[in-house]
N, C-alpha and C positions, 0 to 999 in steps of 0.2 A: 189100599185106598190110593187114589190118584189126585194130583194137584188140579185144582179147578182151571188153572191156566192151560192145561192140556186138553180141555174140553172144547167142542165147537162153540162159536160165539153164541148161538141160540141157546145152547145148554147152559152156558155161563150166565146168561141173562135170566133164564128160568131159575137157576140156582140162587142167584142174588135176590131175585124177587121173593122167593120162598124164605130165604134167610132174613130179609128185611121184615117180612110179615111175622116171622118167628120172634125176632127181636122186639118188634112193636107189641106183639101179644104177650110175650114173656115178661118184658121189662117195662113197657110203657103203656100197657093196656088201660091204665087209669088216666092216661094223658098227663101224667105229672112230668115235671122237668127233670133233667139229668141230675141236678143238684138234689132234688127231692128223692130221687132213686138212690143216690149215694147215701144220703142221710138215713134212709130207710134200711140201709145195709145191703143194697143190691149192687151187683157189678153192672157197669154200663159199657157199651161199645159205641165208637164213633170214628169217623174218617179223620185221618191225620191232616191237619190244615197245611202242613209243610209238604206233604207227599200224599196226594189223594189216592194213590194206589195202596196205601197202608191202612189197616184197620187197627185201632187202638182199643185195648180193653183196660178199663180203669176200675180199681177196687175201692171200696169205701175208706180204706186206710191210706189212700193216696198213691199206692203202687200203680204203675202203668206198664203195659207191655204192648209191643207190636205183635199182632197175631195174624195167622192166615188160616183159612179153612181148607180142609182136604176132604174131597167128596169120595164116597165109596164107589166101587166099580159100577154098581147098578144104579147109582144116583139116588139111593133110598135113604142115605144118611151121610152125615159129615162129622168131622171132629175139628176142634179148634186147636191149633198148634202154635206155641210161642216161638216167634222169630227172634226176638231180643227184648230185654228189659230196658226201660227208659229211666 
């Protein structure tokens, strides 16, 4: 797998568009709020207010992590990798 930052800008944008659609469908398909999702036991993802280049994953128990996504060579899949815990 390769880091998304190593991809051309157009590929990065396509990837992030796909990722955003996945998050909206997977976690927010019912248009509930983040707090509703956490109460329902779902993990949420959001942009770090202090550093917009960071993606935060928050668990219902309150744990938070900075994560990054790593895209497969053929751009067909990705994995979420923990950068650090908050």
